[in-house]
N, C-alpha and C positions, 0 to 999 in steps of 0.2 A: 687473452690477446691471441687471435688466430693469425696464421701465416707469419708468426713472430720471427722466424729465422730469415725471412726474406726469400725472394725468388728472382725471376727474370723479367717480371712485368711491372716493376715499380718498387717492390719491397716496402710498401707502406707499413706493413705490420712490424717490420724491423725498426723503421724510423719512429713509429709511434711508441714502441717499447723503449727505445733508447731515450726519447724525450721524456717519457713518464718517469723512468728510472732516474734521470738527471734531476727531476723535481722531487725525488724522494718518495714517489708513489709506488706501492707494492704492485708487482706485475707477475701474473702467472702466464708464462709463455706456452702456448699450445703448439707443439712441433711434431713433425712426422718422425724425425730421428735426431739423435744427438750427433753433431758434427762440428766442424770449425766455426760455422756460422752461429750455432747455438752456444758454443763455448764463449764467444764474445759477450753475449747477453748474460751468461752465467757469471762472468767476471764482473759485470756491472751490478749484479745483485738480483737477477731475475730468478723466480722459481720456475721449474720446468714440469710440464706434463706431456708425455709422449703418447700420441694417439693419432686417430685417423678421422678426418672430416666426415667420411662416409660411414663411420661406425658410430651409430647413435649412442651406444653404451659408453664408449670412451668420451664422447662429447659431453654426455650427462655427468660423468664423473668429474670432468675438467671444470664444469660450471659450478660445482659445489662451493659454497662459501665465498662467492664473488659478487660484487654489487653492480659491476659494469662490464660490458663485453664489446670488443671491437671485432666485427665480422667482415673479413675480406677474403672471399673465395676466388682462387685463381681463374683465369679465363680458360676453362677446360670443362669437360662434361661433368655432371654431377651436382650442379647448383641446386636443383630442386630438393634432392635428398639432403644435402648439406644444410640448406636453410630450414627445412622441416625438423631435422635433428637438433639444430641449434635453438630453434623456437621452443621445442619441447623441453630441452635442457634448461633454458633460461626461465621459462614459466615454472617449471618444477622447483627451481631453487630461488624463486622470488627476485630475479634480476630486475632492477628498476630502470636501467638505461642500457641501450644497445645501439651502437653506432654502426650502421650498415653501409659499406662502400659499394656503390653501383656506378653504372655508366651515366654520362652527362644527360642523356635523354633516356628517360625510363617511363614507358607507357605501353599500353596494350597494343598500340599501332606503331611502335617505334620501328625504325628501318632495319634493325639487325635482330637475329634470333636471341642473342645474348641480352640485348636491351629489354626485350619482351620478357625474358626469363627473370631479369632483375626486377621488373615491375611486379611480377607474381610473387617473388621473394619478399618484396616490401609488404605486400598484402598479408603474407603468412606471419611476418613479425608483428604487424598491427593487430591481426586477429588474436595472436598469442598474448597481447597485452603486456609486453615487456619494455615499454618506453622507447620504441625505436626512433632513431633520428637518421634520416637517409642522406648520405653524403654522395652527391652525384658529380663525379669527376669527369672532366674533359679528357682528351687523348693525352696520355702521359708522354712527357719529353723522352723518357727512357724507352718507350716503345718505338718512337720515331727514330731514335738513335740506333736502336738495335736493327731496325729495318734498313737504315742507311749502311750500317756496318756489314750487312749481308751482301751488298753489291759494290761498294767502293773499292775494296782491295783488288777485285778482278776487273771491273769496268771503269773505275774512275768516275762513276755517275751515280746519281740517286735515281733508282729505277722503281717507279711506283705507278699504278694505274689511276692517276689523279687528274687526267685531262691536261690542261695547260698550266703554266706557272702562276697563273692568277688564282687558282683554286685555293680556298681558305680552309685552314684547319684550326679548330678551337683546341688549345693545348694547356697543359699545366705540369709543374714539377711534382713528383711524388712527395717530396719533402714539404711542399706547401699544403698538399692534401693532408699529410700527417699532422702538420701544425693545427689545422682546423679540427681534425679528429681529436687531438689532445684537448683543445678548447672545449669541444662538445662533451668529452668524457669527464672533464674536471671542473667545468664551469657551472653556472647556475642551472637550475632545472628548466627545461624547455618543453614546449607542447609536444607530446608524443605524436609521431607521424609526420613531423615537419621535415620537409626536403630542402637541402642546401645545394643547389647547382653551383659548382665552382669551376671557374675558368681563369687561368693565369695570364694568357696572352693569346692574341689572334695573329696567326702567321700564314702568309701565302707560301706556296711551294718555292717561289723565288726568294722569300725571306729565309727559309730553311737552308737553301743552297748557299745563299750569301753568308750566313752565319758560319757554316763549315768552312767555306773558302777563306774567310777572313781569319778565323782562329788558327787554321792550319797552313795558311799561306800557300794554298794549292789550287790549281785549276780544277774546279768541280762543276759539273753541269747536271741538269735534270734530263732524264730520258724516259719518256712516257712508254709504258708497256701495256699490253692488254690484260684484262682480268685473268684470263687463262694462263698467260705467261707468268704473271706474278704469283698466282696460286701454285703453279708447278714448281717455281723456284723455291718458294719458302717451305713447301711440303718436303721437297728434296733435302732441305737443310734441317729437317727434324721438327718443324713447328707442328703443333697438334691441330687436327682438322677443325676442332671447335673454334679455336682462336682465328684460324685462317678464314673460316666462314663468316665469323663476326666482322673481321677487318675488311674482307672482300665486299660485304654488304655495306659497310661504312663508307668505303671509297666510292662506291656507286652513288650513295646518298649525297655525299659531299659534291661529287661532280654534277649531279642533277640539280642540286640546290643553287649552284652558281651564286653563292652569297657574297656580298661585298663586305669589306673590312668594317664598315660602320653599322652593320646590322645590329639592331638593339638586342636581339636574341643572343648575340655573341659579345656582350659587353663584359669587360673584366670584372670579376666578382669582388665587391667590397668586403664580403665576409672573410676573405683571405687575411686581410689586415685587421678587421674588427674582431674576429674570433681567433685567428691564428697568430696575431701579434706581430706580423712582419709583412712588408710589401712583397707581392709575388715576384718570383724570378722571371727574367726574360729567357727566351730560348737560348740566346747567345751567351748569357751568363752561365746557364747550365752547361753548354758545350765547353766554355772556358774552364769551369770548375772541374769538368771530367776530361780535360784535354789529355792527360797522361794515359788514362784508362782507354779513351777512345782511339788514341794513337796506335795502340796495340790491337784492340778488338775491331776497330772500324777502318782505320786508314793504313794499317800495316806498319811494320817496324821502321820503315824508311821515311815515314811522314815527317814533314818539317813542322816545328812548333814554335 
C-alpha cells in the first residue's frame, strides 16, 4: 500500500489502508517515515515498511510476499522513475493485481503534462504483466478545498483562473476513490489493463461557491484571476511546481472546453456504487463533513458554522 500515511492531495492511500484493515485484510504500508500518521495505521494492525518511492531497491523489498499493490504517486516530480521501479518490483515478486491511481483523463494527448505521464505509467505496468487496473479519478474535492482555503481567509473570495461561474469541474471525494480501489483489490479477477474513469459529481464554479456559502453561512464570492496571478499565489504558498503546472494546464483546458453540465463525458460513474458499495458524496456533503477542519484551515477561526 503506497502513500499509506496520507498527504495533502487526497490521502487515498490512507483511506484504502484503513478500509482494508477494517475488513481484516493484511496490509503492508509503504511509508517515507514513521510519524503520527503512520502510528494510527499501526494501531489498526498495519505492517510497516519504511522506504522511498524513488529508491528501486526499497520498493523491491517492500513488494516481497504481497499479492496486490495499490500505487498512488503524489502530484510531484518523479512519476516515471516510481512507476518503473514499482513495475520491476511487482513483476519480480509475481504480483497479480496492481491498482494504479491516475488522472481522470489519461492519454498521450491529454491536456496536462501529469495526465500524459500517467498514461505512460499505465503502459509500463501493462508491459510488466502485473495485472494492472487503472483507476482514473476526477479532480479531488480535497484539492479544491485546499485551493479555496488559500484565498478565503485574506480575500473572502474563491480566486481561480476558471473563467466565469458557469465553468464546469468534474470532481470526486478521495474516500469514494478509495472505496473503488478496495473493491478492485479484493473483488473478483478483472481483465488486466481495464481503466475505470470515476466521477462523483459535476459542479460549476457557482455550485462550489454556493456550497461554501451555505455551510458556513458567510458571504463568499468568486473572483476570476489570470493564470499568472494564480500561479504566483500558489507557488508563494509552497505548492510544488509540478502540481502547479498540472493544475494550471487543467484550468486552461476546462475554460476552453466550455462544457455543459449534461455532457455525456462528465456523467457520474456507476462504478462508484457498483464496485465501491456506496453512492458518491456530493461536494456539499464533503464540505459539511469537513466543516470543523475547513473552519480553521480555510475560513479562519472566526468563521460561523
